[in-house]
N, C-alpha and C positions, 0 to 999 in steps of 0.2 A: 721385562722392560729393557729398552736400549740403554747401554752404558752412557754415562756423562762423557762428553767429548773433551779432550784436553787441548788447551791452546797455549803452547810454550811461549814464554817471553824471555827477555834477557835482562830485565831490571830486577835486582835483588835488594835495592835500597842500600842500607849500611851493612848488610850481612855479607862481608867479604870472605869470611872463613869458609862458610858453606858453599859460596859461589865458586871457590877455587877447588872444591872437592870433586872435580869432574873425573879424574883418573880413578879415584876410590869408588865412585859410583859405577863406572864402567866395569871395573874389576868385580864388583859385587854381582853384576848381571851374569857373570860366568856360571853362577849357580842355576840360572834358568835356561840359558841357551849357549850355543857355540859362539866364540868371538866373532867369526865371520858373519854372523847374523845381526851384529850390532853396527849400525851406521854412525854417521857423524852426530856430534852433540847438537841438538836442536834448540836448546834454550832451557830456561828454568820457569817453574811456577811457584810463586811465593804462597805457602800454605798458612803461615802465621809467624809469630815471633820466634826466631831461631829455628824455623822449620821451612824447608823448601824442597822442591822436587826437580831433579834433573831429568831431562827427556832426551832420548836418542832415537834416531830414525830406525825403524824396524825393517830388516832386509829379508824377512821370511817370505817365501813365495805365497802370494795370495793375500798379503797383509799390507798392501800399499796404503799409505796415509795413517798407519798405526805407529805408536811409539813405545819403546821400552822406557819405563819410568822407575826412578830410584828416589825415594823420599829419605832425606837426611835431616838430622837435627843435632843440636848441642845444648848443654845445660848452661845457665848464666855463668859468666866469667870463666868459661872453659873454652879451649880451642880444640878439644877432642870432638871429632865428627863421628856420629853414630848412624848406622844404616837402620832405618825404621821399616821400610816396605819396598818390595820389588813387584812390578806389575807390567802387563802389556795392555795398553789403553788406546782407544781410537782417537784420532785427531778429527779436525773439522771436515776433512775430505775422505775419511775412511768409510768404507761400505759396511753397513751393519745389517744383521738379520732382522727381518720384520718382527714386530711385536708378537709374542707367543699367543696363539689362540687355542684354547682348550679343545680337546678332541670332540667333545659333544657339541661344540659351537661351530666347528668347521665342517662337520659331517653333513652330507647332502642325502636326501631320500634315495637318489639313484645309486649311492654307494652301498646301500644296505642289502645284504643277501638274506634269504629266508632263515638261514641258520645263525645269523649274527644276533648278538644280544646288546641292546642299547642301554645306556646308563639311566638310572632312575632320576627324574627331575621333580623334586617335591614342589617347586613353584611354577610348574608348567602353566602358562596362561591359557592354554587350550582346554584345561580341565577344571572342574569344580569338585568340591567334596560331595560325595554322594548324598549325605544327609542334608546338605545345604542347597541342593539343586532345586530350582523352581522353574515354572513355565511349562510349555506344551511337551517338551522332551524329558521332563523329570521322571525318575523312576517312581512308579506308583506302588509303594510298599505298604503292606498292612502293618499294624502296630507290632505284631509279633515277629515281623520280618526285619525290623530295624536292627542294623548291625550285621545282617547276613547278606546284604546286597553288595553291589560294587562299591569300593572305597571312593572312587572318583568317576565322574561322568563328564561328558562334553560341556564346556561352557558355551555361552552365546558366541564368543569370539572363535572358539574351536569349530562350531557348526558353520559359521559364516565363511571361515577360511576353507573348510572342506567343500562347501557348496560352490564357492567361486572356482576352486581348483577343478572340480569335476565338470562344471558347466563349460569352462574355458578349454578343457582338454579334448582328446579324441572321442570321448563318449558324450560330448555335448552336441549342439546343433550346427557347429561350424566345420565338422569333419567332411572329408570327401565322400564317405559312404552315405552320410545324411543328405548331401546335396544330390546324390544320384538315386536316393530311395524314392519310392512312390507313395509311401505313407509313413506317419510318425509312430514312435513306440507307444504313444498314449492310446492308440487304437489296436495294438497288437495283443493277441491272446496269450502270448508267452511272457508278458510283462508282469512281474510280481511287485506290487506297490510297496514302498517303504512305509515305515511308521513315523509318527510325530510330524514335525514341521517339514520333513523331507518328502512327505507323501505327495504334495502337490507339485513337486519339481522332479523327483527321481523315482526310479524303480530298478529292479534287478532282472536282467534278461535270463530266462529259463529255457531258451531254445538251444539244444545241443548242436544244431546245424548253423548257428550264428557265430560270427567271430567274437561276439560280445557275451557269449554264454557265461553266466556266473558273475558278470560285471555290473556295476552301477551305470545306468544310462539315464539321460535326461528325457523328459516326456516328449520333447520335440526333436529327439535324436531319431535316427532311422537307419535301416540297412536292407539288404536284399532278401533277408530271411523272414520278413514280416508274415504273420499268419494269414493275412488276407490278400496277399499278392501272389502272382504267378507269372511265369515266363510266357510271353505272348506266343500264340501258335504261329509258326513260320509259314508264310505263303509259298505255294509252289511257283516255280519260275515258269512253268507251262502246264497246260491241262493234258494229262495223259489220255491217249485214245485206247479203244479196245484192241486186243491183239488180233492180228490177221493170220489165218491159217490157210496155207496153200495145199488143198487136199490132193491135187494132181501129182505132187511130188512125194506123197506118202505111199509106203509099201505095206500092203495088208498081209499080216502074218497069220497063219492058222493058229 
């Protein structure tokens, strides 16, 4: 979370003793930084009764708009100033780092390599508990198999998200290869239909000569390796004539 920004002022009400403790506050900051990194006194922030914070401009490179702060206090009926806290705090014009985003939330699918291990997400909305799954894609387990199947299976949200992603990608109907193809995957002999609700939309290509071999493709996808298409026979640019042999120029050898 970003730090609360400090806004130095110069009114300390009736607290004159703590207000005059500027030099004492500056000297206390020597425990945190070199004297040349402490700028002019910027004002005070009243924290409460007999408690206020002195602010000094920070001269550290890269910390424009930040303040060195020293919180001082005194007990009732005493003029002794006590140093309570030293800190480096951002002002209203300071640049702060963006709010921290956990690794598993900022990771993109394109960042993941085959050998990477992802964190476990117990509340993943794309999955349902295996024993609670219902519908066309639910695991069909016999009574004696309960507890031995998958712990979690795709939820309806997970299936819809996958179907939309596959259909809108390069393996759907809008790729350049599909637009140049002569026939759709639904009529290709190399298509392996998928099970469940995906069966009417997708299959897996099993043609080793296709660029999509082993990949999920939509039924209306297509490529140049369709089982029923062929390269058209090229026409000759001219009709070849029979060869002409001039026998008068031939030498007969014994």
